[in-house]
N, C-alpha and C positions, 0 to 999 in steps of 0.2 A: 488781415491782408491791405483792406481798402484805407484803413486807418495810414497804413506804414505808405502808400501811394500818395497821399493826402501829406504825410509830413514831408516826404522827398521831393514832391512838387511845390510846395511852400520853400523850399532851399532853393529851388531851380526858380522860382519866382524872384528872390533876392537876389539871384545873379542877372535875370532880366532887368530889374530894377538897376543894378550897377552898370550893365550896358546903357540904360534908359538915360541916369546921370551924364555918361560921356556921350549923347548924343548919337548913341547907336540903336538901331531897330532892335526893342526890348527881347531878346529871346535869350534863355538861360537853361543850361543843360548839364548833367550829370551822371556819373555812371557810378553804378551801387553792385557791388559783389559781395555776399555774405552779409550782408547788412551794413556794410562799411562803404563809406564813398572812398573812390580810388581815382575819379577824376571828376574834373569840372571846368566850365567854359560858358563863357557869355559872347554874343557877337562882338567883333573886333574889326570887321570890314573896313570901316573908314577908318580909324586910328592906325591899323596896320597896311593900310593901303592895300588890301589882299582879299579879294573877291571870294576867295576861299574859307577865309577866316570866320565860318559860322559856328555859333555855340556848340552844335552836336559835335563837329570835327574837332574843335578842340577839345572839348571833354575826351573823346576817344584817344587823342594824341595823349594826354594828359596820363587816362588811365592805363594803357600801354607802358606808357615808360614808368610809371608808378610800379608795375607788376611787372616789367622786363618781358613783355610777351604780347603781340598783336591780338593772339585768339583770346576774345574776351566773351567765350561761351560760358554761360551761367552768370552773366552780369545783366543788369537791366539798365536801359538808359532812359532817363526821366528829361523830358524838355517841355517847354512851356508852349511851343507851336508845333505842330506837325512837321517832319522833316521835310525838307524840299528833294528832288531825285538826286543830287550829289551828296546829300548826307545820307539818304536811303543808300546809295553803293556803298560808301562805307561802313554802313552797320550792317549790310548783307556781307560784306569781305571781312569784317571783325568777328564774326559768328556771335553778336549780340543774342541773347535769349528773348527777351523782352523789351519792347520799346512802349512807353508811355508818355502819352502827351495831354496837355491841354487843350488849348484851341486847335479848330482845324485851320489849315491852310489854303484858304478859297484860291489865290493866286498860283500856288506852286505846291500843294500838297502831294506827296507820292506815295503814302501810306495807304489812305482811304479816300482821299477827295477827287483829286483830278486825276491821279495814276493809280490803280489797285494793285499794289505792292504784291499779291500773290498771283497777279496775271504776268508779270514779269520772270522769264526765264531764269530760275536759280538751281545751281547743282546743291545744293546744301539744304539747311531747315530754315524755313521762313521764322522770323523772331513770332512770338505771341504780340499781340497789340492789344493795349487798353487804352482806348481813348476818352477824352472829355472831362479829366479830373481837373478840378479846379477851373473850366473851359472860362465862364465868366471873368474870373480875376484875370486869367492870362489874356482874354481877348480884350478886357477892359484898358490895361494897361498899353496893347498894340493900338487900340483906337484912340487913346490920349496922345501915344506920341506921333501919330499920323494927323491927327488934329493939329496939334502943336505945329508940325511940320508946316502945313497948308496955309498956317495963319503967319508963318515966317519964324516960330519962336523956336 
């Protein structure tokens, strides 16, 4: 199981690198159902002029469209950065079964860092959470992006 999580997180990192190359905060996400990628996304906030164009939301929309169903029960979201409150809300509403993420989100983490997901009222089941997969690599890409941004690059 652990090797599978690494495999899909590496794919999410490739999407994050795509975001990075486009001047976006480098976050990539994909939705996997029965060992098949059904949705993917990377941050497009700047390019779409849309504050809601986070990698996770784009991946959820793509997955729901591809299976013609907004209910993603049984699916796993892989993301390079711990989801923010907005993305967590969408994940709970989609009934995603598992969230696997790399780096913790020190500014807006809504799964385990700043907000503890299980402390939020939710009428359904909370997703299983697996954190820290390839965390160093995910954090390294984010650090590189923000370092270049501060230097004006």
